[in-house]
C-alpha positions as a Python dict, from the first residue, in 0.01 Angstrom:
ca = {
    (1, 'M'): (0, 0, 0),
    (2, 'L'): (-264, -206, -206),
    (3, 'N'): (-336, -371, 78),
    (4, 'K'): (-379, -56, 321),
    (5, 'I'): (-608, 73, 46),
    (6, 'F'): (-815, -250, 45),
    (7, 'F'): (-855, -247, 421),
    (8, 'L'): (-971, 114, 426),
    (9, 'I'): (-1229, 49, 171),
    (10, 'F'): (-1329, -279, 348),
    (11, 'I'): (-1365, -83, 674),
    (12, 'S'): (-1597, 220, 519),
    (13, 'K'): (-1807, -59, 334),
    (14, 'L'): (-1906, -179, 658),
    (15, 'S'): (-1929, 108, 867),
    (16, 'F'): (-2285, 169, 782),
    (17, 'A'): (-2603, -43, 791),
    (18, 'F'): (-2610, -265, 554),
    (19, 'S'): (-2982, -298, 375),
    (20, 'I'): (-3169, -520, 81),
    (21, 'A'): (-3524, -488, 3),
    (22, 'F'): (-3776, -742, -99),
    (23, 'T'): (-4069, -634, -310),
    (24, 'N'): (-4315, -840, -86),
    (25, 'S'): (-4401, -1045, 193),
    (26, 'M'): (-4471, -1396, 60),
    (27, 'P'): (-4383, -1681, 320),
    (28, 'P'): (-4251, -1925, 308),
    (29, 'Y'): (-3919, -1725, 92),
    (30, 'Y'): (-3978, -1435, 343),
    (31, 'M'): (-4200, -1374, 606),
    (32, 'G'): (-4166, -1041, 687),
    (33, 'K'): (-4325, -994, 1065),
    (34, 'D'): (-4061, -1259, 1181),
    (35, 'Y'): (-3830, -1218, 947),
    (36, 'M'): (-3764, -1553, 882),
    (37, 'G'): (-3838, -1771, 522),
    (38, 'I'): (-3627, -1969, 296),
    (39, 'E'): (-3516, -1719, 76),
    (40, 'L'): (-3419, -1479, 323),
    (41, 'E'): (-3199, -1721, 578),
    (42, 'I'): (-2991, -1858, 226),
    (43, 'I'): (-2958, -1474, 181),
    (44, 'R'): (-2857, -1376, 508),
    (45, 'A'): (-2612, -1697, 557),
    (46, 'A'): (-2467, -1600, 219),
    (47, 'F'): (-2388, -1249, 361),
    (48, 'K'): (-2265, -1381, 704),
    (49, 'A'): (-2060, -1612, 511),
    (50, 'S'): (-1872, -1330, 365),
    (51, 'S'): (-1831, -1114, 694),
    (52, 'I'): (-2106, -932, 601),
    (53, 'E'): (-2419, -863, 859),
    (54, 'L'): (-2748, -788, 697),
    (55, 'D'): (-2891, -486, 910),
    (56, 'Q'): (-3208, -354, 756),
    (57, 'I'): (-3483, -531, 531),
    (58, 'R'): (-3707, -351, 362),
    (59, 'N'): (-4048, -400, 252),
    (60, 'I'): (-4129, -196, -84),
    (61, 'N'): (-4253, -233, -440),
    (62, 'Y'): (-3993, -294, -684),
    (63, 'K'): (-4018, 13, -854),
    (64, 'R'): (-3967, 215, -498),
    (65, 'A'): (-3687, -52, -444),
    (66, 'M'): (-3514, -24, -762),
    (67, 'T'): (-3507, 366, -728),
    (68, 'L'): (-3356, 376, -379),
    (69, 'L'): (-3077, 114, -548),
    (70, 'S'): (-3013, 350, -851),
    (71, 'K'): (-2968, 642, -548),
    (72, 'N'): (-2743, 352, -361),
    (73, 'E'): (-2963, 424, -80),
    (74, 'I'): (-3006, 22, -44),
    (75, 'H'): (-2755, -228, -129),
    (76, 'A'): (-2957, -475, -305),
    (77, 'V'): (-3279, -610, -460),
    (78, 'V'): (-3402, -949, -408),
    (79, 'D'): (-3588, -1048, -708),
    (80, 'N'): (-3638, -1278, -1015),
    (81, 'Y'): (-3346, -1343, -1219),
    (82, 'S'): (-3517, -1251, -1536),
    (83, 'N'): (-3693, -939, -1418),
    (84, 'D'): (-3457, -637, -1597),
    (85, 'I'): (-3702, -388, -1651),
    (86, 'Y'): (-3536, -85, -1492),
    (87, 'N'): (-3179, -228, -1548),
    (88, 'G'): (-3104, -8, -1793),
    (89, 'Q'): (-3104, 286, -1640),
    (90, 'T'): (-2951, 163, -1339),
    (91, 'G'): (-2630, -19, -1422),
    (92, 'V'): (-2773, -336, -1206),
    (93, 'L'): (-2562, -636, -1143),
    (94, 'Q'): (-2696, -1003, -1109),
    (95, 'S'): (-2591, -1248, -841),
    (96, 'E'): (-2614, -1579, -884),
    (97, 'P'): (-2950, -1806, -852),
    (98, 'T'): (-3007, -1836, -457),
    (99, 'L'): (-3343, -2113, -498),
    (100, 'N'): (-3602, -2135, -750),
    (101, 'Y'): (-3992, -2026, -772),
    (102, 'F'): (-4266, -2254, -931),
    (103, 'D'): (-4551, -2107, -1118),
    (104, 'C'): (-4878, -2313, -1098),
    (105, 'A'): (-5218, -2247, -1207),
    (106, 'V'): (-5465, -2386, -962),
    (107, 'S'): (-5806, -2430, -983),
    (108, 'L'): (-6076, -2669, -830),
    (109, 'K'): (-6102, -3016, -949),
    (110, 'E'): (-6551, -2971, -931),
    (111, 'K'): (-6500, -2686, -1187),
    (112, 'R'): (-6307, -2970, -1413),
    (113, 'I'): (-6097, -2713, -1613),
    (114, 'N'): (-5846, -2878, -1828),
    (115, 'M'): (-5555, -2632, -1792),
    (116, 'S'): (-5299, -2754, -2000),
    (117, 'D'): (-5550, -2639, -2275),
    (118, 'M'): (-5400, -2273, -2283),
    (119, 'K'): (-5784, -2159, -2431),
    (120, 'S'): (-5940, -2228, -2070),
    (121, 'F'): (-5735, -1911, -1969),
    (122, 'S'): (-5936, -1741, -2195),
    (123, 'N'): (-6298, -1838, -2050),
    (124, 'H'): (-6268, -1829, -1717),
    (125, 'S'): (-6192, -1624, -1426),
    (126, 'V'): (-5845, -1585, -1345),
    (127, 'W'): (-5640, -1422, -1089),
    (128, 'A'): (-5234, -1419, -1143),
    (129, 'F'): (-4939, -1296, -1003),
    (130, 'K'): (-4841, -908, -1112),
    (131, 'S'): (-4643, -944, -1505),
    (132, 'A'): (-4796, -1307, -1507),
    (133, 'R'): (-4899, -1169, -1885),
    (134, 'D'): (-4535, -1091, -1997),
    (135, 'V'): (-4331, -1376, -1818),
    (136, 'L'): (-4557, -1682, -1875),
    (137, 'G'): (-4478, -1657, -2228),
    (138, 'E'): (-4684, -1580, -2557),
    (139, 'D'): (-4926, -1855, -2546),
    (140, 'F'): (-5030, -1732, -2301),
    (141, 'K'): (-5043, -1398, -2335),
    (142, 'T'): (-5237, -1456, -2651),
    (143, 'A'): (-5486, -1672, -2425),
    (144, 'I'): (-5567, -1405, -2199),
    (145, 'E'): (-5554, -1115, -2449),
    (146, 'G'): (-5952, -983, -2403),
    (147, 'N'): (-6041, -1186, -2136),
    (148, 'A'): (-6190, -935, -1926),
    (149, 'L'): (-6230, -1195, -1664),
    (150, 'Y'): (-5868, -1197, -1604),
    (151, 'S'): (-5668, -966, -1372),
    (152, 'E'): (-5328, -955, -1188),
    (153, 'D'): (-5201, -848, -822),
    (154, 'H'): (-4886, -838, -646),
    (155, 'D'): (-5076, -1000, -326),
    (156, 'Q'): (-5045, -1361, -371),
    (157, 'L'): (-5165, -1405, -43),
    (158, 'L'): (-5543, -1387, -152),
    (159, 'Q'): (-5554, -1595, -394),
    (160, 'S'): (-5624, -1888, -158),
    (161, 'K'): (-5921, -1759, -25),
    (162, 'L'): (-6048, -1606, -357),
    (163, 'L'): (-6021, -1945, -499),
    (164, 'V'): (-6190, -2180, -221),
    (165, 'N'): (-6451, -1945, -181),
    (166, 'K'): (-6511, -1963, -575),
    (167, 'R'): (-6475, -1590, -636),
    (168, 'V'): (-6259, -1705, -934),
    (169, 'D'): (-6162, -2033, -1157),
    (170, 'I'): (-5821, -2005, -1161),
    (171, 'V'): (-5525, -1893, -980),
    (172, 'I'): (-5142, -1841, -1098),
    (173, 'S'): (-4910, -1831, -818),
    (174, 'D'): (-4570, -1981, -725),
    (175, 'K'): (-4699, -2326, -579),
    (176, 'N'): (-4487, -2290, -246),
    (177, 'I'): (-4676, -1936, -161),
    (178, 'F'): (-5042, -2069, -256),
    (179, 'M'): (-5013, -2395, -28),
    (180, 'Y'): (-4814, -2184, 266),
    (181, 'Q'): (-5148, -1960, 300),
    (182, 'L'): (-5380, -2244, 196),
    (183, 'K'): (-5294, -2426, 451),
    (184, 'K'): (-5289, -2065, 705),
    (185, 'D'): (-5616, -1959, 631),
    (186, 'F'): (-5810, -2302, 593),
    (187, 'P'): (-5564, -2605, 778),
    (188, 'A'): (-5868, -2847, 720),
    (189, 'F'): (-5918, -2804, 347),
    (190, 'D'): (-5817, -3157, 147),
    (191, 'T'): (-5602, -3050, -85),
    (192, 'K'): (-5683, -3343, -309),
    (193, 'K'): (-6030, -3147, -419),
    (194, 'L'): (-5720, -2899, -635),
    (195, 'I'): (-5570, -2954, -930),
    (196, 'F'): (-5212, -2814, -1061),
    (197, 'Q'): (-5096, -2719, -1383),
    (198, 'S'): (-4742, -2600, -1417),
    (199, 'M'): (-4694, -2285, -1636),
    (200, 'G'): (-4361, -2375, -1746),
    (201, 'E'): (-3974, -2336, -1662),
    (202, 'K'): (-3892, -2260, -1289),
    (203, 'T'): (-3834, -1897, -1209),
    (204, 'P'): (-3498, -1840, -1063),
    (205, 'R'): (-3425, -1576, -794),
    (206, 'N'): (-3148, -1361, -708),
    (207, 'L'): (-2997, -1045, -603),
    (208, 'K'): (-2956, -735, -790),
    (209, 'F'): (-2653, -473, -639),
    (210, 'K'): (-2501, -200, -802),
    (211, 'D'): (-2133, -238, -628),
    (212, 'T'): (-1919, -502, -743),
    (213, 'Y'): (-1760, -567, -436),
    (214, 'Y'): (-2074, -630, -297),
    (215, 'L'): (-2194, -875, -600),
    (216, 'K'): (-1865, -1079, -545),
    (217, 'S'): (-1897, -1085, -155),
    (218, 'F'): (-2258, -1241, -201),
    (219, 'N'): (-2164, -1491, -482),
    (220, 'E'): (-1864, -1612, -269),
    (221, 'G'): (-2068, -1641, 46),
    (222, 'L'): (-2327, -1847, -165),
    (223, 'K'): (-2074, -2039, -311),
    (224, 'K'): (-1952, -2115, 24),
    (225, 'I'): (-2254, -2241, 199),
    (226, 'K'): (-2358, -2466, -80),
    (227, 'S'): (-2015, -2658, -67),
    (228, 'N'): (-2018, -2637, 359),
    (229, 'G'): (-2396, -2764, 405),
    (230, 'V'): (-2526, -2473, 482),
    (231, 'Y'): (-2745, -2385, 199),
    (232, 'Q'): (-2888, -2777, 247),
    (233, 'K'): (-2972, -2748, 592),
    (234, 'I'): (-3152, -2448, 543),
    (235, 'H'): (-3349, -2638, 266),
    (236, 'D'): (-3397, -2956, 532),
    (237, 'N'): (-3583, -2681, 781),
    (238, 'Y'): (-3816, -2583, 501),
    (239, 'K'): (-3891, -2923, 379),
    (240, 'S'): (-4264, -2949, 468),
    (241, 'F'): (-4285, -2595, 310),
    (242, 'Y'): (-4076, -2624, -31),
    (243, 'T'): (-4184, -2842, -333),
    (244, 'T'): (-3982, -2822, -672),
    (245, 'E'): (-4299, -2919, -838),
    (246, 'C'): (-4667, -2862, -970),
}
């Protein structure tokens, strides 16, 4: 009887399109138009290892994504592991980390900015990813307080143009996102003209669920692809786009 009940639950869960939300299209992690990217391929492979086919990928802002998750209109949201802004109101369950982002400050060497000194972020124009002031630590938050030339935006794909065209002195971004877009926007640009500074610890990424069944299925699938070599193979396919240090 119990097996029959489990079978019916299993069938009901797979009888409609399974959907997840990315909050931004950010190569090389997720390339929205092509439905490719190292992060997406890891997620898809983990689901597939648990016999769940990923039917729909939505590219929407985080607040909207979490609202849809709370209403069971999507099944998971791809996000930073530590991001819990809306978790309390939605009863979110967090998966195991899928990979890491690496936040770096980037400037032109010719500017001669010592970014290891937090004071540098107080008196230079800075363009950072959204929520940087809240996730990069108290020293950074203190440094940028009162800096009228500090701004944040969710679109990290603009940063390479802003920096190379000297519209800003410093950009703060995941290094892999920045470098991917830099090579696309300025294929002949000499990267030796840049200086990078780590902005702290790596940022683990994961999926947020409401349904325990899908959470467990995903975690089991992720464990499986790590043990059978699929996870490493995906990394190998993106080795020219994914570095683990600034």
